[in-house]
Steps between C-alpha positions, in 0.01 A plus 500: 500500500802731479547784746153483660548138587839553661377803696195307631726210589645710781160584643278323759130474421262413783165357395227503763236240415536163331175483302468507124672833449773444758602154387491601134736795573729279704516245218590770251764663721702176534843563359440875473553613855486407865147478624314393810140376480314538836167327577338375821416168338729215419344446157357678200125452488361449146162644595373473138484127562374524861133447430552160338675396823166494686347254252798280417682357803876533463487789255586742774847342517553605140415867572775564755855528363779536761717807471824359642584253214460776244660801675734349764660774706321762296180415682430627850187370677366772714249784538600854419346732762658829407710678238757777553509664158768746610740236626392269213417208736206265564437372848369153571280388790807334650684832511728403214583785261564457128659781303412561134608707202161452342179389666219334321165464686291204375290425805180407314157458645332273755152362517281216612584131465508310262625755245750625753657355819498711813821694546555332833547166326866497400556121479391345166427164662242660723337669206493185302320322783241772497432449132477123533256539796266709283483230239345277761269776621371564150451134429293470825296816428173520319434876492781741419474879486764721327487869580643721223471483123848630412763275343562298818132430576428409135801266473430335837138428397620348172761284674249360751225454247729315260655267747200426725169438325271457808530847658255793522728796421375852538708803405388825653610817325433868571512613146287430191773313312799278580851655508334833449791735569470722196785328318332221306222498247140375524560194279771380736279546808200330326709198400620467863148500633387250239796276579428487869130441447575213265705348785199531726609797708221724623593870492330768715580835327470838679484339845732587787552264787369675811630263773855446377663557832285226661584229249753224566745498210694184597226249418456418866124546518196515283364856481245722335626774266272805492496774235382859494215400266355262759625177342648222717724217390599204708868409487732228627799710385525868426786630291566877521651620173503875558718733689858501360728731703836652404788370711626843598628440853867484393497843340198691626696707752809571291294604200186618670458793262532287193201268548174500307163432665553121511859509624676456167816703429474788256771466241643714220510392132808292570332307791707679765313603812417870465786718620759221513760390246607179680162345596271319259152345548371216283208260491186543705651749742574745222240759396629494141181337368254651742284234656516260202713235668582217266788254533622534143559874549765414764714348227484824303601697818798271542618540143504878543670494844774255392581734217482811714720357772769447237444847343497675835823328612657624176349852541302478180144602416240259632228314319141603557232241595219465250199297631425195281164422349267317732504125488310263729463121485232372744484124535163345580652182627772297330297442185428850374445866567480838339770752410520852370807601306482869410141525377479137379310247712582126467357191667569155627763368261743786508448566869556135590806474281655827626413476874219277630676171448825571678450845660857594400630292791781328322609831350581641845688195612710538182549871569630411849734241348339209684319180397128506562386203721234271379177474687505162658169564686294575186221251456 
């Protein structure tokens, strides 16, 4: 890479967060500079495949990829509790301090199980046990309620309806259409609704759950879900698929004046935190794309930041980030789904081939340089 490569070679890049954006960046920085990837967990969680792990026992094991074999001493397991931007250091919960030349924040978002695992669960084996236990809970259940008709709720309904044919599945959604975030067209949303209804899922549109705080969400007891329209639905298991939150605790104090209304970091056109030349934000914790958080955009962030780290180290003009066109593949179980690519909507065959069949799981094991295990527990 010439001069920029040799200049970056002398720098230390600290990456806070080992999700899609953080691991992609670490993978691309190998051989270019010294870096340290910090995450509280011991493994990368391939959350795109997480929903299948509650219907296929053993699949959870395939969605956790340990950091250590990939990054060795460049991985530090720990929680960042503060950042001293003046001294260019991050401080861990243990009191350890790690100095940086460049800091990249990639802390992501958190949300309800099964799409995400609680931040307190740092051991992959514990998380895998949780997923396997839910396979048993779903198999034993008759009535299942899913709250939220965004991508997670829709995909979860499709996974359960495809793999278990004897369930009464009700999806409760506050809006008039599925995945109705202003980004995707009516044909896409109509095809999603038709796909779920073909699988036997009942959808209650424009209903809000009114007793959410009273509902057990661990499948421990049968309950009655109530809505603001007076409807009631009996449930053996309730899955809450709303309420993603930005993981901002690591940086909220240091960059308190640089946060948007949901805790994401405001960035300039080069993906640097506003007002800083040595701090970048990528993935879901970056406000670069507003509130349109999609995993594929993290890869675009990473491409820009890798280039800009090299250019900045060489004191050259940086590359501006240009948001990519919207793309979304929504599996409705392993056999089909719906996708929108730009303005084009496609159905089962393309969606299954691209995503539904394998959920990109093997791709991430390859990216981490490890061999994906086989699922010995699959029936």
